[in-house]
GUSE-150632 format. One record per residue (C-alpha): residue in three letters; x, y, z; residue number from 0. Coordinates in pm, 1 decimal. Each point is the difference from the previous one (the first is absolute). Last residue first. Layout:
N
+-----+----------+----------+----------+-----+
:   r :        x :        y :        z :   k :
+-----+----------+----------+----------+-----+
: ALA :        X :        Y :        Z : NUM :
...
+-----+----------+----------+----------+-----+
This chain:
414
+-----+----------+----------+----------+-----+
:   r :        x :        y :        z :   k :
+-----+----------+----------+----------+-----+
: UNK :   4104.7 :   2380.8 :    997.8 : 413 :
: UNK :    350.8 :    145.3 :     16.3 : 412 :
: UNK :     94.6 :   -262.8 :    261.0 : 411 :
: UNK :    -66.6 :   -271.5 :   -256.1 : 410 :
: UNK :    251.3 :    133.9 :   -249.4 : 409 :
: UNK :   -147.4 :     13.6 :   -348.2 : 408 :
: UNK :     66.6 :   -199.5 :   -316.0 : 407 :
: UNK :   -194.1 :     74.5 :   -317.8 : 406 :
: UNK :   -233.7 :   -187.7 :   -235.6 : 405 :
: UNK :   -198.9 :     96.7 :   -308.6 : 404 :
: UNK :   -311.4 :   -199.3 :    -87.0 : 403 :
: UNK :   -176.8 :    305.6 :   -152.8 : 402 :
: UNK :   -317.1 :    -39.7 :    205.4 : 401 :
: UNK :    112.6 :   -229.4 :    277.8 : 400 :
: UNK :    291.4 :    221.2 :    103.1 : 399 :
: UNK :    228.9 :   -239.1 :    188.0 : 398 :
: UNK :    193.9 :    123.8 :    302.6 : 397 :
: UNK :    273.7 :   -246.5 :     97.2 : 396 :
: UNK :    122.1 :     -9.8 :    359.1 : 395 :
: UNK :    327.7 :    103.1 :    166.7 : 394 :
: UNK :    198.1 :    -53.9 :    316.3 : 393 :
: UNK :    284.6 :   -183.6 :   -177.2 : 392 :
: UNK :   -122.7 :   -335.6 :    127.7 : 391 :
: UNK :   -346.1 :    102.4 :   -129.3 : 390 :
: UNK :    137.4 :     53.4 :   -352.6 : 389 :
: UNK :    146.1 :   -348.3 :    -17.7 : 388 :
: UNK :   -300.9 :   -170.4 :    160.6 : 387 :
: UNK :   -284.3 :    171.1 :   -186.6 : 386 :
: UNK :   -281.1 :    189.4 :    177.3 : 385 :
: UNK :   -208.1 :    155.2 :   -276.6 : 384 :
: UNK :   -196.5 :    322.4 :     52.8 : 383 :
: UNK :   -275.9 :     12.1 :   -259.5 : 382 :
: UNK :   -141.4 :    324.3 :   -142.3 : 381 :
: UNK :   -332.6 :     93.6 :   -159.3 : 380 :
: UNK :   -202.5 :   -305.4 :    102.4 : 379 :
: UNK :   -306.1 :    -59.6 :   -214.3 : 378 :
: UNK :   -142.9 :   -302.2 :    185.7 : 377 :
: UNK :     78.1 :   -230.9 :   -292.5 : 376 :
: UNK :    343.2 :    150.3 :    -57.1 : 375 :
: UNK :     99.2 :    -74.8 :    360.3 : 374 :
: UNK :   -130.9 :   -356.1 :    -38.9 : 373 :
: UNK :    219.0 :    -46.0 :   -307.5 : 372 :
: UNK :    293.3 :    139.5 :    197.3 : 371 :
: UNK :    -59.8 :   -248.7 :    283.7 : 370 :
: UNK :    -25.4 :   -290.5 :   -243.8 : 369 :
: UNK :    332.0 :     97.0 :   -161.0 : 368 :
: UNK :    161.9 :     35.4 :    343.1 : 367 :
: UNK :   -106.0 :   -352.5 :     83.2 : 366 :
: UNK :   -268.2 :    -50.2 :    261.9 : 365 :
: UNK :     30.6 :   -166.3 :    341.7 : 364 :
: UNK :    -43.8 :    313.4 :    209.5 : 363 :
: UNK :   -165.5 :    312.6 :   -133.8 : 362 :
: UNK :    142.1 :    338.8 :    105.2 : 361 :
: UNK :   -226.5 :    177.6 :    -41.4 : 360 :
: UNK :   -207.8 :    312.5 :    -60.1 : 359 :
: UNK :     51.4 :    363.0 :    110.6 : 358 :
: UNK :   -234.5 :    291.2 :    -70.5 : 357 :
: UNK :    129.8 :    353.3 :    -53.6 : 356 :
: UNK :   -191.7 :    327.1 :     41.3 : 355 :
: UNK :    128.8 :     75.2 :    347.9 : 354 :
: UNK :    341.3 :     99.2 :   -137.1 : 353 :
: UNK :    239.1 :     21.2 :    296.9 : 352 :
: UNK :    284.2 :   -125.4 :   -226.4 : 351 :
: UNK :   -185.4 :   -331.2 :      8.7 : 350 :
: UNK :   -202.1 :     15.7 :    318.7 : 349 :
: UNK :    109.1 :    -93.1 :    349.6 : 348 :
: UNK :   -235.1 :   -287.4 :     71.4 : 347 :
: UNK :    -49.2 :   -131.3 :   -354.4 : 346 :
: UNK :    372.9 :     30.0 :    -73.1 : 345 :
: UNK :     83.3 :   -175.0 :    325.4 : 344 :
: UNK :   -228.3 :   -291.9 :    -83.8 : 343 :
: UNK :    149.2 :    -28.6 :   -350.3 : 342 :
: UNK :    355.9 :      4.4 :    137.0 : 341 :
: UNK :    -82.9 :   -271.4 :    255.4 : 340 :
: UNK :   -156.4 :   -214.8 :   -273.7 : 339 :
: UNK :    298.0 :     53.1 :   -229.4 : 338 :
: UNK :    244.7 :   -105.2 :    272.2 : 337 :
: UNK :   -208.8 :   -305.5 :     85.9 : 336 :
: UNK :    -42.0 :    -99.2 :   -365.7 : 335 :
: UNK :    371.5 :     29.1 :    -76.7 : 334 :
: UNK :     59.9 :   -376.8 :     16.9 : 333 :
: UNK :   -261.2 :    -44.4 :   -273.7 : 332 :
: UNK :    228.6 :    154.6 :   -261.2 : 331 :
: UNK :   -104.8 :    261.5 :   -259.9 : 330 :
: UNK :   -240.2 :    162.3 :    243.1 : 329 :
: UNK :   -277.3 :    248.3 :    -78.8 : 328 :
: UNK :   -137.8 :    314.6 :    168.7 : 327 :
: UNK :   -276.3 :    166.0 :   -201.7 : 326 :
: UNK :    -78.2 :    372.5 :      1.1 : 325 :
: UNK :   -340.8 :    128.6 :   -109.6 : 324 :
: UNK :    -41.5 :    373.9 :    -47.5 : 323 :
: UNK :   -320.8 :    115.3 :    167.6 : 322 :
: UNK :   -282.2 :    116.0 :   -224.3 : 321 :
: UNK :      4.4 :    371.8 :    -58.2 : 320 :
: UNK :   -337.8 :    165.5 :     -9.5 : 319 :
: UNK :    -25.6 :    254.6 :   -278.5 : 318 :
: UNK :   -230.0 :   -213.4 :   -211.2 : 317 :
: UNK :   -243.4 :    -26.6 :    291.8 : 316 :
: UNK :    -33.5 :    378.3 :     25.3 : 315 :
: UNK :    -29.7 :     56.4 :   -374.8 : 314 :
: UNK :   -284.5 :    252.4 :     13.2 : 313 :
: UNK :   -262.7 :   -254.0 :   -107.6 : 312 :
: UNK :    141.9 :   -249.8 :    249.7 : 311 :
: UNK :    -83.8 :    235.2 :    284.5 : 310 :
: UNK :   -366.5 :     -0.7 :   -101.8 : 309 :
: UNK :     -3.4 :   -379.5 :     -3.1 : 308 :
: UNK :    189.5 :      1.6 :    331.9 : 307 :
: UNK :   -271.9 :    220.5 :    150.8 : 306 :
: UNK :   -266.7 :   -243.0 :   -116.0 : 305 :
: UNK :    181.6 :   -293.6 :    161.8 : 304 :
: UNK :     56.6 :    191.4 :    324.3 : 303 :
: UNK :   -360.6 :    112.8 :     41.8 : 302 :
: UNK :     11.4 :    318.8 :    200.6 : 301 :
: UNK :   -168.3 :     74.7 :    330.1 : 300 :
: UNK :   -108.6 :    318.6 :    172.8 : 299 :
: UNK :    -77.9 :    142.1 :    340.2 : 298 :
: UNK :   -205.4 :    232.3 :    218.8 : 297 :
: UNK :   -116.2 :    -32.8 :    358.8 : 296 :
: UNK :   -218.8 :    160.7 :    264.4 : 295 :
: UNK :    -21.5 :   -197.8 :    325.8 : 294 :
: UNK :   -315.3 :    -50.1 :    207.2 : 293 :
: UNK :    107.0 :   -265.7 :    247.2 : 292 :
: UNK :      1.0 :   -358.3 :   -118.5 : 291 :
: UNK :   -281.5 :   -246.6 :    -66.7 : 290 :
: UNK :     10.7 :    -53.5 :   -376.4 : 289 :
: UNK :   -237.5 :    289.6 :    -64.2 : 288 :
: UNK :    225.0 :    225.6 :    210.2 : 287 :
: UNK :    306.6 :    -84.9 :   -209.0 : 286 :
: UNK :   -192.2 :     45.6 :   -325.9 : 285 :
: UNK :   -160.2 :    339.5 :     66.9 : 284 :
: UNK :    263.1 :    245.5 :   -126.1 : 283 :
: UNK :     76.9 :   -172.4 :   -328.7 : 282 :
: UNK :    192.8 :    242.7 :   -222.0 : 281 :
: UNK :    133.9 :    -89.0 :   -342.2 : 280 :
: UNK :    174.2 :   -253.4 :   -216.0 : 279 :
: UNK :    122.9 :    -86.1 :   -344.0 : 278 :
: UNK :    306.6 :   -115.2 :   -192.0 : 277 :
: UNK :     49.9 :   -151.3 :   -346.3 : 276 :
: UNK :   -330.5 :    101.2 :   -158.5 : 275 :
: UNK :     15.0 :    -44.4 :   -378.0 : 274 :
: UNK :   -251.8 :   -269.1 :    -81.3 : 273 :
: UNK :    -20.7 :    139.4 :   -354.1 : 272 :
: UNK :    361.8 :    -72.4 :    -89.8 : 271 :
: UNK :    307.1 :    -47.3 :    218.8 : 270 :
: UNK :    222.6 :    290.2 :   -104.8 : 269 :
: UNK :   -272.2 :    262.8 :     22.2 : 268 :
: UNK :     70.3 :     27.0 :    372.1 : 267 :
: UNK :   -249.3 :     80.8 :    272.6 : 266 :
: UNK :     22.1 :    114.5 :    358.9 : 265 :
: UNK :   -333.7 :    -25.8 :    174.5 : 264 :
: UNK :   -140.6 :    210.7 :    280.7 : 263 :
: UNK :   -256.3 :     21.3 :    278.3 : 262 :
: UNK :    -47.1 :    283.4 :    249.0 : 261 :
: UNK :   -324.4 :      9.6 :    202.2 : 260 :
: UNK :   -114.3 :   -343.1 :    108.3 : 259 :
: UNK :    118.2 :   -352.5 :    -81.8 : 258 :
: UNK :   -118.8 :   -314.5 :    181.3 : 257 :
: UNK :   -217.2 :   -127.4 :   -283.9 : 256 :
: UNK :    272.4 :   -133.6 :   -227.5 : 255 :
: UNK :     -0.6 :     27.2 :   -381.3 : 254 :
: UNK :    112.3 :    361.0 :      6.8 : 253 :
: UNK :   -185.5 :    295.0 :   -145.6 : 252 :
: UNK :     95.2 :    252.1 :   -267.6 : 251 :
: UNK :   -299.4 :    182.0 :   -145.0 : 250 :
: UNK :    118.5 :    352.9 :     75.2 : 249 :
: UNK :    350.3 :    -56.5 :   -138.5 : 248 :
: UNK :    221.7 :    288.5 :    114.0 : 247 :
: UNK :    328.6 :    -19.1 :   -189.1 : 246 :
: UNK :    348.0 :     -4.0 :    155.9 : 245 :
: UNK :    354.5 :    137.0 :    -27.0 : 244 :
: UNK :    204.4 :    -37.0 :    316.4 : 243 :
: UNK :    227.4 :    301.3 :     45.6 : 242 :
: UNK :    -14.4 :    -39.9 :    379.7 : 241 :
: UNK :   -165.7 :    341.5 :     29.6 : 240 :
: UNK :   -250.6 :   -108.7 :   -262.6 : 239 :
: UNK :    -75.1 :   -313.3 :    198.2 : 238 :
: UNK :    -42.3 :    214.3 :    312.4 : 237 :
: UNK :   -257.6 :    227.2 :   -165.1 : 236 :
: UNK :   -189.5 :   -301.1 :   -137.3 : 235 :
: UNK :    -23.6 :   -158.6 :    345.7 : 234 :
: UNK :   -102.9 :    339.1 :    141.3 : 233 :
: UNK :   -285.3 :     26.0 :   -250.7 : 232 :
: UNK :   -117.4 :   -351.7 :     90.9 : 231 :
: UNK :    -21.8 :     88.9 :    368.4 : 230 :
: UNK :   -180.6 :    326.8 :    -68.2 : 229 :
: UNK :   -253.2 :   -180.9 :   -218.2 : 228 :
: UNK :    -42.9 :   -272.8 :    261.1 : 227 :
: UNK :    -73.9 :    261.8 :    270.7 : 226 :
: UNK :   -238.0 :    195.1 :   -222.8 : 225 :
: UNK :   -204.9 :   -310.1 :    -81.9 : 224 :
: UNK :     67.3 :   -171.1 :   -329.9 : 223 :
: UNK :   -282.2 :    -30.3 :   -254.7 : 222 :
: UNK :    143.1 :    151.7 :   -318.8 : 221 :
: UNK :    340.2 :   -162.4 :     61.7 : 220 :
: UNK :   -158.1 :   -345.4 :     -5.6 : 219 :
: UNK :    -69.4 :     15.7 :   -371.6 : 218 :
: UNK :   -332.2 :    -84.3 :   -162.9 : 217 :
: UNK :     44.1 :   -203.8 :   -320.6 : 216 :
: UNK :    -44.5 :    207.6 :   -313.7 : 215 :
: UNK :     32.7 :   -312.6 :   -213.6 : 214 :
: UNK :    -10.4 :   -364.3 :    109.4 : 213 :
: UNK :     39.4 :   -275.6 :   -255.3 : 212 :
: UNK :    378.5 :    -44.2 :     49.5 : 211 :
: UNK :    -56.4 :    -79.7 :    367.8 : 210 :
: UNK :   -229.6 :   -292.5 :    -80.8 : 209 :
: UNK :    224.0 :   -306.3 :    -12.6 : 208 :
: UNK :    304.0 :     82.3 :    216.6 : 207 :
: UNK :   -221.0 :    154.7 :    268.7 : 206 :
: UNK :    189.0 :    258.1 :    210.0 : 205 :
: UNK :   -268.4 :    269.7 :     -9.3 : 204 :
: UNK :   -256.5 :   -268.5 :     80.0 : 203 :
: UNK :    173.7 :    -62.2 :    333.4 : 202 :
: UNK :   -115.2 :    342.8 :    118.7 : 201 :
: UNK :   -357.6 :   -135.5 :    -15.7 : 200 :
: UNK :     54.6 :   -226.0 :    302.3 : 199 :
: UNK :   -305.4 :   -194.5 :    112.5 : 198 :
: UNK :   -289.8 :    112.2 :   -220.9 : 197 :
: UNK :    193.6 :     22.0 :   -323.2 : 196 :
: UNK :    223.3 :   -292.4 :     90.4 : 195 :
: UNK :   -225.6 :   -272.0 :   -137.9 : 194 :
: UNK :    -74.4 :    187.1 :   -321.4 : 193 :
: UNK :    369.4 :     80.0 :    -43.6 : 192 :
: UNK :    102.8 :   -363.6 :     40.8 : 191 :
: UNK :   -268.6 :   -115.9 :   -244.3 : 190 :
: UNK :    120.0 :    237.5 :   -271.0 : 189 :
: UNK :   -195.4 :    319.9 :    -63.1 : 188 :
: UNK :   -191.6 :      8.3 :   -326.5 : 187 :
: UNK :   -152.7 :    344.1 :     47.2 : 186 :
: UNK :     85.0 :    285.9 :    234.8 : 185 :
: UNK :   -289.2 :    182.8 :    168.9 : 184 :
: UNK :     60.2 :   -169.3 :    335.3 : 183 :
: UNK :    368.9 :     85.8 :    -39.9 : 182 :
: UNK :    -60.1 :    372.5 :     38.4 : 181 :
: UNK :   -249.6 :    -24.0 :    285.6 : 180 :
: UNK :    220.0 :   -245.6 :    189.1 : 179 :
: UNK :    301.6 :    224.9 :    -60.5 : 178 :
: UNK :   -176.1 :    308.6 :    135.9 : 177 :
: UNK :   -111.4 :   -192.3 :    309.9 : 176 :
: UNK :    359.7 :   -115.9 :     61.2 : 175 :
: UNK :    125.8 :    356.1 :    -38.0 : 174 :
: UNK :   -234.1 :    106.7 :    279.0 : 173 :
: UNK :    109.2 :   -292.3 :    221.1 : 172 :
: UNK :    368.0 :     90.0 :    -64.8 : 171 :
: UNK :    -16.9 :    345.6 :    156.6 : 170 :
: UNK :     -8.0 :    -70.3 :    372.7 : 169 :
: UNK :    165.2 :   -342.9 :      8.3 : 168 :
: UNK :    295.7 :    143.6 :   -185.7 : 167 :
: UNK :     91.2 :    104.7 :   -353.2 : 166 :
: UNK :    122.5 :   -225.9 :   -278.1 : 165 :
: UNK :    277.9 :    242.1 :    -94.3 : 164 :
: UNK :    188.9 :    -39.7 :   -325.4 : 163 :
: UNK :    353.0 :    -41.5 :   -131.6 : 162 :
: UNK :    159.7 :   -119.9 :   -323.9 : 161 :
: UNK :    381.1 :     -6.2 :    -26.0 : 160 :
: UNK :    121.5 :    -60.8 :   -354.5 : 159 :
: UNK :    333.1 :   -167.0 :    -66.3 : 158 :
: UNK :    274.9 :     52.3 :   -253.6 : 157 :
: UNK :    292.7 :     -3.4 :    245.8 : 156 :
: UNK :     45.7 :   -372.9 :     53.2 : 155 :
: UNK :    379.4 :      3.9 :     48.3 : 154 :
: UNK :     -6.3 :   -253.6 :    281.8 : 153 :
: UNK :     37.3 :    268.1 :    268.3 : 152 :
: UNK :   -289.8 :    175.9 :   -174.4 : 151 :
: UNK :   -235.5 :   -274.2 :    116.4 : 150 :
: UNK :    106.5 :      4.8 :    365.7 : 149 :
: UNK :    -10.3 :    381.3 :      7.5 : 148 :
: UNK :   -354.9 :      1.3 :   -139.8 : 147 :
: UNK :   -125.1 :   -222.6 :    279.0 : 146 :
: UNK :    165.1 :    226.1 :    258.3 : 145 :
: UNK :   -143.4 :    309.5 :   -170.5 : 144 :
: UNK :   -350.3 :   -143.6 :     42.4 : 143 :
: UNK :     63.8 :   -112.8 :    358.6 : 142 :
: UNK :    143.9 :    339.3 :     97.8 : 141 :
: UNK :   -291.0 :    188.2 :   -156.8 : 140 :
: UNK :   -252.4 :   -205.8 :    196.3 : 139 :
: UNK :    199.9 :     50.0 :    321.9 : 138 :
: UNK :      6.7 :    376.1 :    -65.9 : 137 :
: UNK :   -379.3 :    -14.6 :    -25.9 : 136 :
: UNK :      9.0 :    -45.1 :    377.9 : 135 :
: UNK :   -205.0 :   -282.9 :    148.3 : 134 :
: UNK :    311.7 :   -153.5 :    153.2 : 133 :
: UNK :     11.1 :   -312.3 :    216.4 : 132 :
: UNK :    108.5 :   -268.0 :   -243.6 : 131 :
: UNK :    209.6 :     22.4 :   -319.0 : 130 :
: UNK :     -6.3 :   -310.4 :   -218.8 : 129 :
: UNK :    251.1 :   -112.4 :   -263.1 : 128 :
: UNK :    -28.2 :   -262.6 :   -271.1 : 127 :
: UNK :    182.5 :   -247.8 :   -217.7 : 126 :
: UNK :   -218.9 :   -263.0 :   -158.7 : 125 :
: UNK :    105.4 :   -328.1 :   -155.1 : 124 :
: UNK :   -219.7 :   -221.4 :   -214.2 : 123 :
: UNK :   -181.5 :   -331.4 :      5.1 : 122 :
: UNK :   -305.7 :     15.1 :   -220.9 : 121 :
: UNK :    200.6 :    200.9 :   -250.7 : 120 :
: UNK :    -16.8 :    338.6 :   -168.3 : 119 :
: UNK :    304.9 :    136.0 :   -183.7 : 118 :
: UNK :   -140.0 :    -86.2 :   -340.7 : 117 :
: UNK :   -322.1 :   -191.3 :     50.7 : 116 :
: UNK :   -138.7 :   -267.8 :    230.2 : 115 :
: UNK :   -375.9 :      8.8 :     65.3 : 114 :
: UNK :    -27.4 :     51.9 :    371.4 : 113 :
: UNK :     -8.3 :   -234.2 :    300.5 : 112 :
: UNK :    193.5 :    217.1 :    238.9 : 111 :
: UNK :    303.0 :    -85.2 :    214.3 : 110 :
: UNK :    262.3 :    223.8 :    162.8 : 109 :
: UNK :    370.3 :    -68.3 :     59.1 : 108 :
: UNK :    210.2 :    243.5 :    197.7 : 107 :
: UNK :    166.6 :    331.1 :     67.1 : 106 :
: UNK :   -110.0 :    212.4 :    295.0 : 105 :
: UNK :     32.4 :    353.4 :    135.3 : 104 :
: UNK :    -81.5 :    172.5 :    327.5 : 103 :
: UNK :    -14.5 :    351.9 :    143.0 : 102 :
: UNK :   -157.3 :     31.5 :    342.0 : 101 :
: UNK :   -145.3 :    308.7 :    164.7 : 100 :
: UNK :   -192.2 :   -182.5 :    273.4 :  99 :
: UNK :    300.9 :   -225.6 :     64.1 :  98 :
: UNK :    -42.6 :   -152.0 :    347.2 :  97 :
: UNK :   -379.2 :     33.4 :     31.5 :  96 :
: UNK :   -123.4 :    -56.0 :   -357.6 :  95 :
: UNK :    297.9 :   -234.5 :    -24.1 :  94 :
: UNK :   -195.1 :   -221.9 :    232.8 :  93 :
: UNK :    147.1 :   -319.3 :   -147.2 :  92 :
: UNK :   -341.1 :   -120.8 :   -116.6 :  91 :
: UNK :   -109.3 :    343.6 :   -126.1 :  90 :
: UNK :    295.7 :     77.1 :   -226.1 :  89 :
: UNK :     14.6 :   -366.2 :   -105.0 :  88 :
: UNK :   -364.4 :     17.4 :   -115.4 :  87 :
: UNK :     71.8 :    328.0 :   -181.9 :  86 :
: UNK :    298.5 :   -164.6 :   -170.4 :  85 :
: UNK :   -215.6 :   -288.1 :   -115.7 :  84 :
: UNK :   -270.0 :    237.0 :   -129.9 :  83 :
: UNK :    256.6 :    208.7 :   -189.5 :  82 :
: UNK :    184.1 :   -284.7 :   -174.7 :  81 :
: UNK :   -221.0 :   -130.2 :   -275.5 :  80 :
: UNK :   -159.0 :   -328.9 :   -114.2 :  79 :
: UNK :    120.4 :   -191.9 :    308.2 :  78 :
: UNK :    -54.2 :   -372.2 :    -36.5 :  77 :
: UNK :   -328.1 :    -59.4 :    178.4 :  76 :
: UNK :   -106.8 :   -199.9 :    303.7 :  75 :
: UNK :   -331.9 :   -150.6 :    110.0 :  74 :
: UNK :     45.4 :   -205.5 :    315.4 :  73 :
: UNK :   -132.6 :   -354.6 :    -41.1 :  72 :
: UNK :    239.2 :   -158.0 :    247.7 :  71 :
: UNK :    208.1 :   -162.3 :   -271.7 :  70 :
: UNK :     39.3 :    331.1 :   -184.5 :  69 :
: UNK :   -262.9 :    147.4 :   -227.5 :  68 :
: UNK :     78.3 :    178.9 :   -324.5 :  67 :
: UNK :    -45.8 :    338.8 :   -168.4 :  66 :
: UNK :    201.5 :    130.9 :   -296.1 :  65 :
: UNK :   -155.7 :    341.2 :    -51.3 :  64 :
: UNK :    -85.0 :    124.3 :   -350.0 :  63 :
: UNK :   -371.4 :     -1.1 :    -72.6 :  62 :
: UNK :   -221.1 :    163.9 :    260.4 :  61 :
: UNK :    265.3 :    105.8 :    251.5 :  60 :
: UNK :    249.8 :    137.8 :   -250.8 :  59 :
: UNK :   -265.9 :    135.4 :   -236.6 :  58 :
: UNK :   -134.5 :    215.1 :    281.1 :  57 :
: UNK :   -359.4 :    -34.7 :    120.4 :  56 :
: UNK :     75.2 :   -156.8 :    340.4 :  55 :
: UNK :    257.0 :    263.3 :     96.3 :  54 :
: UNK :    379.5 :     18.7 :     37.2 :  53 :
: UNK :      2.7 :     21.1 :    380.3 :  52 :
: UNK :   -273.2 :   -241.5 :    102.8 :  51 :
: UNK :     48.9 :   -259.0 :   -271.4 :  50 :
: UNK :    378.2 :     27.7 :     34.5 :  49 :
: UNK :      5.6 :    -69.8 :    372.7 :  48 :
: UNK :   -282.7 :   -253.3 :    -35.9 :  47 :
: UNK :    234.8 :   -229.3 :   -194.2 :  46 :
: UNK :    215.9 :    -46.8 :    311.0 :  45 :
: UNK :    351.2 :     48.4 :   -134.0 :  44 :
: UNK :    246.4 :   -152.3 :   -244.8 :  43 :
: UNK :    350.4 :    108.1 :   -108.6 :  42 :
: UNK :     78.4 :    107.6 :    353.9 :  41 :
: UNK :    119.1 :    360.1 :     55.2 :  40 :
: UNK :    348.0 :    146.1 :    -41.3 :  39 :
: UNK :     41.9 :    357.7 :    128.3 :  38 :
: UNK :    285.4 :    229.2 :   -109.1 :  37 :
: UNK :     55.0 :    343.3 :    154.3 :  36 :
: UNK :    -60.5 :    335.1 :   -175.1 :  35 :
: UNK :    210.2 :    305.7 :     92.0 :  34 :
: UNK :      4.3 :    173.3 :   -340.3 :  33 :
: UNK :    356.2 :   -121.9 :    -67.0 :  32 :
: UNK :   -120.4 :   -344.1 :    104.8 :  31 :
: UNK :   -263.8 :      4.7 :   -273.2 :  30 :
: UNK :    249.8 :    116.2 :   -263.4 :  29 :
: UNK :    250.3 :   -274.4 :     85.8 :  28 :
: UNK :   -276.2 :   -260.3 :     15.8 :  27 :
: UNK :   -129.8 :    101.9 :   -343.7 :  26 :
: UNK :    349.3 :    -14.0 :   -150.3 :  25 :
: UNK :     60.7 :   -349.7 :    139.0 :  24 :
: UNK :   -342.7 :   -125.0 :   -105.4 :  23 :
: UNK :     54.5 :    125.8 :   -354.7 :  22 :
: UNK :    354.7 :   -142.8 :     -2.8 :  21 :
: UNK :   -124.7 :   -343.0 :    102.9 :  20 :
: UNK :   -274.7 :     10.9 :   -262.8 :  19 :
: UNK :    248.7 :     99.6 :   -269.9 :  18 :
: UNK :    239.6 :   -282.1 :     90.7 :  17 :
: UNK :   -288.2 :   -247.5 :     -6.4 :  16 :
: UNK :   -103.0 :    133.2 :   -340.7 :  15 :
: UNK :    360.1 :    -13.6 :   -124.2 :  14 :
: UNK :     27.2 :   -372.7 :     72.8 :  13 :
: UNK :   -292.2 :   -154.7 :    184.2 :  12 :
: UNK :   -364.9 :     49.5 :     92.8 :  11 :
: UNK :   -235.5 :   -293.4 :    -55.0 :  10 :
: UNK :   -357.1 :     90.1 :    -79.6 :   9 :
: UNK :   -350.9 :    -33.9 :    136.5 :   8 :
: UNK :   -331.4 :     72.6 :   -171.7 :   7 :
: UNK :    -51.9 :   -352.5 :   -120.5 :   6 :
: UNK :    182.7 :   -246.3 :    223.7 :   5 :
: UNK :    372.0 :    -51.2 :    -73.1 :   4 :
: UNK :     51.7 :   -302.6 :   -220.4 :   3 :
: UNK :     39.8 :   -371.2 :     67.3 :   2 :
: UNK :     39.9 :   -242.4 :   -290.1 :   1 :
: UNK :   -126.4 :   -346.8 :     91.0 :   0 :
+-----+----------+----------+----------+-----+
């Protein structure tokens, strides 16, 4: 039987693995520079955590969660996103008491049963940051510029930042009534939209089937209360001060129910029509709804695979230097111990302090010819050969595997 990776999953290796590692490294450096600390949550949680926080009428809960029962009949779910898990950890470990103004980030695997497409998988990696304890619009602006900084660090400079305000509990009910009236007159709504019209009309703005049919859709900005308007104006003022270009998108909503006030998406034309590579917003009620103290919060997440697609379009992956492979071979078996010790020391200390070098060998029980054939097979650039005559004189042979030239070098110079 031929085994293959399950549909919607993929193996990451070679340049892609190198790119993913560098993306995570750059993101962590930027997060820590902004004072964010890493949190690692379990890969599965109580399914009710996501149902309660994300919302019953969201695509994630209705269609995309991987839910299963354990041996005691407890309903668990592979995490579909990172914010709810981090909020649960924030409450469980009483960070709402010990770190009321906490800054946290995460990197990890998420799972959603979606139709696979370019950069979108059923198992994928998200990198995100969450800022707890501040209701200031400055926190919103910081999160947006933080997300942008991560993307531009990879050379992705042709991006579009879209922002909107969803209002608060005071002004959203009015906008909800306006949406219900508007959509009630629309024709040929899909089954999802018809079902959500009475429960969560904001979700219709994010429908992948019907959104292209809607014209003159009411915008949230026309129905914000004075406090939300002032808040949103300050967010825009601060983004301008930070030289962060943006567009106000009055119909932008997020696919999760916990958001209020500021929401945003960062889009790139490099990955086609599904162009959002990072998104987030404010969620001031989530911690309290999950049982913690009332704690305002704002955050974002980016999809690593989608970001790498955008980075590839600007040559980011092409610029990554694979490590140079060095092979240690022996011409006589009696030198195996010496060659092994040399190889171990080279790995430990570095070859000329160059961190971008990988060391292979030596191989015991193989002829030199077999060792060199193996070196060619794994694309070794240079082979260091321990030969008896040269070794007795304190030297080794350096063989260039590309042009097959060979030189002698003193061991202590390596």
